matplotlib code that plots the C-alpha trace (Angstrom):
import matplotlib.pyplot as plt

x = [-17.1, -13.9, -11.0, -8.5, -4.9, -3.8, -0.4, 3.1, 5.2, 7.1, 3.8, 4.1, 0.7, -0.2, -4.1, -6.4, -10.7, -13.6, -15.5, -17.8, -17.6, -15.7, -19.0, -20.4, -21.0, -22.5, -23.0, -21.0, -22.5, -22.2, -23.5, -20.5, -20.7, -18.1, -16.9, -17.7, -14.1, -11.0, -9.1, -11.8, -12.4, -8.5, -8.2, -11.4, -10.2, -6.3, -7.3, -9.6, -7.0, -5.0, -2.0, -1.6, -4.2, -4.7, -7.1, -6.4, -8.7, -8.8, -9.5, -6.3, -2.6, 0.3, -0.8, -3.5, -7.3, -9.9, -11.5, -15.5, -16.3, -13.8, -12.5, -9.1, -7.1, -6.2, -7.2, -4.1, -4.8, -5.7, -5.8, -2.6, -0.8, -1.3, -4.2, -2.9, -1.7, -0.2, 3.4, 3.4, 4.8, 3.4, 5.1, 3.9, 6.7, 4.9, 1.0, 1.3, 1.4, 4.9, 4.7, 7.5, 10.9, 10.6, 14.1, 17.5, 17.8, 14.3, 14.0, 10.9, 9.2, 8.4, 5.4, 3.4, 5.6, 5.4, 8.7, 10.6, 13.0, 16.6, 15.6, 11.7, 9.4, 9.8, 6.6, 5.0, 2.4, 5.1, 5.2, 8.9, 10.3, 12.8, 16.3, 17.8, 21.5, 21.1, 19.0, 17.2, 14.0, 13.5, 10.6, 9.0, 9.0]
y = [-12.1, -10.8, -10.6, -7.3, -6.8, -2.7, -2.5, -0.4, 1.0, -2.0, -4.4, -5.8, -6.4, -4.1, -4.9, -7.2, -6.6, -7.8, -6.3, -6.3, -9.3, -8.7, -9.2, -6.4, -2.9, -0.3, 3.7, 6.1, 9.1, 11.2, 8.8, 7.8, 3.3, 1.9, -2.2, -4.2, -6.3, -7.2, -4.8, -1.3, -2.7, -3.0, 0.4, 1.9, -0.1, 1.5, 4.8, 4.9, 3.5, 5.8, 2.2, -0.2, -3.0, -7.1, -9.3, -12.1, -15.6, -17.5, -20.3, -20.6, -22.5, -23.3, -22.9, -25.0, -24.5, -26.5, -29.9, -28.6, -32.8, -33.1, -29.6, -30.6, -27.9, -31.0, -28.9, -26.9, -23.1, -21.1, -17.2, -15.8, -19.2, -18.0, -16.4, -12.9, -12.0, -9.3, -9.4, -11.1, -9.3, -9.2, -10.0, -8.9, -11.4, -14.3, -12.3, -14.2, -13.5, -14.7, -15.1, -13.8, -16.2, -18.1, -19.2, -18.1, -21.5, -21.9, -21.9, -20.9, -22.9, -21.4, -23.6, -22.7, -19.6, -21.6, -21.5, -25.2, -26.3, -28.1, -31.3, -32.2, -32.8, -36.1, -38.0, -39.0, -37.8, -36.4, -32.5, -30.9, -28.1, -26.8, -26.1, -23.6, -24.4, -27.7, -27.8, -30.7, -30.9, -31.7, -33.9, -31.7, -34.2]
z = [22.8, 21.1, 23.2, 22.1, 23.3, 23.8, 23.0, 24.1, 21.7, 21.9, 21.2, 24.2, 25.9, 28.2, 29.1, 27.4, 27.4, 26.0, 23.1, 20.2, 17.8, 14.7, 12.6, 14.5, 13.3, 15.3, 15.0, 17.1, 18.9, 15.4, 13.9, 11.9, 11.4, 13.9, 12.9, 10.8, 11.0, 12.5, 11.7, 12.3, 15.4, 16.6, 14.9, 17.3, 20.1, 19.7, 19.3, 22.3, 24.3, 22.3, 21.8, 19.4, 19.7, 18.5, 18.4, 20.0, 20.6, 24.0, 21.5, 20.8, 22.7, 20.4, 17.5, 18.7, 18.9, 20.9, 19.1, 19.1, 19.8, 23.0, 24.2, 24.2, 22.2, 19.3, 16.4, 14.3, 12.5, 15.7, 15.5, 16.2, 17.9, 21.4, 24.0, 24.6, 28.2, 30.0, 29.1, 26.0, 22.9, 19.8, 16.3, 13.6, 11.3, 12.7, 13.1, 17.5, 20.3, 22.3, 26.3, 28.3, 27.7, 31.5, 31.4, 29.7, 28.4, 26.3, 22.7, 21.2, 18.7, 15.7, 14.9, 18.5, 19.2, 22.3, 24.7, 25.0, 27.8, 26.3, 28.0, 27.9, 30.8, 31.6, 30.9, 34.6, 36.6, 38.7, 39.7, 38.3, 38.1, 36.1, 37.5, 35.2, 36.5, 35.5, 33.0, 33.9, 35.6, 39.0, 40.3, 43.3, 46.3]

ax = plt.figure().add_subplot(projection="3d")
ax.plot(x, y, z, "-o")
ax.set_aspect("equal")
plt.show()
């Protein structure tokens, strides 16, 4: 099953639906052939809902996809960088879904289209939370 992100007039994701795989063609009730490509299904679902539509893949995270042997996100070349979620922005120039910016101090990694803190997360198994006031990671106790 393929997934499709429905977009408002500002390219903000308002809904993600499960739809038909892009390579499938179906006959509509009036006998019209529908589908057969990603673009055809994006148009179909977009017209049906009256908004923009772009396919998304749950196998995409930070411009990586799961390694078929391990299942870990290690392989490069993910589809549209990230799986779309409600509130994400579709950036046509990057052909990518970008999550909402979590904090003002964070910057967008152009390669992954994921927001990064100005200070790296400590390399530890302990839980941390971001402190926007001090621009540091605070240990959660």
